[in-house]
N, C-alpha and C positions, 0 to 999 in steps of 0.2 A: 251687575252683579246684583240689582234689586229683581230682573227678572227670574232669577234663578228658583226661586220659590214657585213662580206660578208657573214654571215649566214641570218642578217636580211634582206640583197638583193636576198638571195634565195626563202627566204621564198615565197612571192607573185607567183613564177614561180613554186611550189611545190603544191601549193595550185588549180592553175590551170590545173596544171597535173594531180592532183586526182579528178578533177572537173565530171570526167565521170567514176571515179571508182563506184560500185555498183550499175550501172545503171539497172532498172528492166527490168524484160520482159513487150510486150504487154499484154495488158487485155481487155478483154470485157464487157461492162456494159449492165447488162441483165434486164428487166421490160416486163412486158404482164399482162394479166390476166390469171384464170383457171378457165373450165368452165367443166360442168358434163350434158349431153343431154340437150346443148344448155344455161342452167342459170349459175350463179357463183357460186364456191366454194364456202362453207359459210365460212366466217369470222374465223381466229382463227386456219386453216389448216396450214398446211406447205410444200413446195413444197421444192424440193433437187433438184440438179444437182452433179451428182456423175463420178470422173474418178479414179475409183480404185485403177486402176495399177497406179497410180500416187498417193492416198491417198489425192486428193481433195472432198470436199464435201462443196458445196456453198448451201445454204439455204432462205427461207425467209418465215414470216408469211403473210397469205393472208389476204388481208384487207374487207372491206365490200361490195366492188362490184368485188371481186373476182382478183383484184390486189395485184401484187407482184414487188417486187425490188431485186435481189439477193446480198449477202454479203458473202466475203469470208473473215476469219478471221479479220473479223471487218471493214473490208474494201468492197467498191463498186466493183470495177473490181475483173474479175475471168479470171483465168488462160486460154489460148486460146484453142480448140481443142473440140474433141468430147465426150459427157457427156451421160450419161442414165438418166432418171428424174423421178423423182416418188415423191410420196406423204405422208405426215404424220396428223394423226390426231392431234387435240390439246389437250396438256397436259390433262391427266386423270389419275386418279387412278382404272379407271374400265376397266375389262377385255372385250373382242368385243361381249361375251356371254352376261354378264352383261348390257352391253349397250344395246343390242337385246331387251333383256328382258323391260329394263325401257323403252325403246320407245314404243314398243308394248301399254304396260299400259300407257305412254301420249297421245298415239294416240288416243286408244279407249275411253280413257278421254274426247280429245278434240270433238271427232265424236261423241258421247253419247250427247254433249251439242249443237251438230251440227255446230261445227264449221271446220275450217281447222287445223290442225297440225301444228307449226312452223316446219323450216327446222331445222335440227340437223347436227350439226358441225362436229359430230363424224362419222366414220366408214361410212361415204356416199357414195365410190366409189365403185368397183368391186375390190374384195382381189388384184389381181395380180397388181395393181397402188401402192400398200402399201410398196413393196419390191424391190431394184432395179434389183434383180435375176429373178423377172418374169416380170418387167415394160415393156411394148412393146416400150417406148416414148424414142426417142433419139434425140437428138439434137447437132448442130454444133456451136461453140462460134466462131466469126468471131472478129479482133478490133473493136475497138470503141463502136458505139449504136447498142444491139442486141434486137428488141420488139420479144418476141415471145410468142405467143399466146398457150397455150395448152387448148386442147378440147378434152374431155374425155368423150365416147358412152358407155353407158351402154348394 
């Protein structure tokens, strides 16, 4: 029992000594817009930033005006470094071919009524932008806020 006061006195010093334990690495906070031929990419599409060598994939769902804010493991900040950027269509059970067949039918129906078909959220970009292996988009994430505008031309 004589050692109890000694332990109580050392406890605050142990907490101070460990206050720096497990510090996280610096991160970048990434947001911006995604456009295709100058127009916002449709809501519901996704954008991904990947460092495959480190197993890092951060992603976001694109909003109504093409805006996005990346998340990584449920957090807003992502590790710093160089990333390949690519997009993904909204969740769908259709294959790309099924989608294009349906899109042609819908477009024809609208045009037969003299109306402009609505923009489609699925598969609107050139195919190379849907895969990390073929996407030419590369971005570097720096500490702090990163506003990254992704402009894709067809």
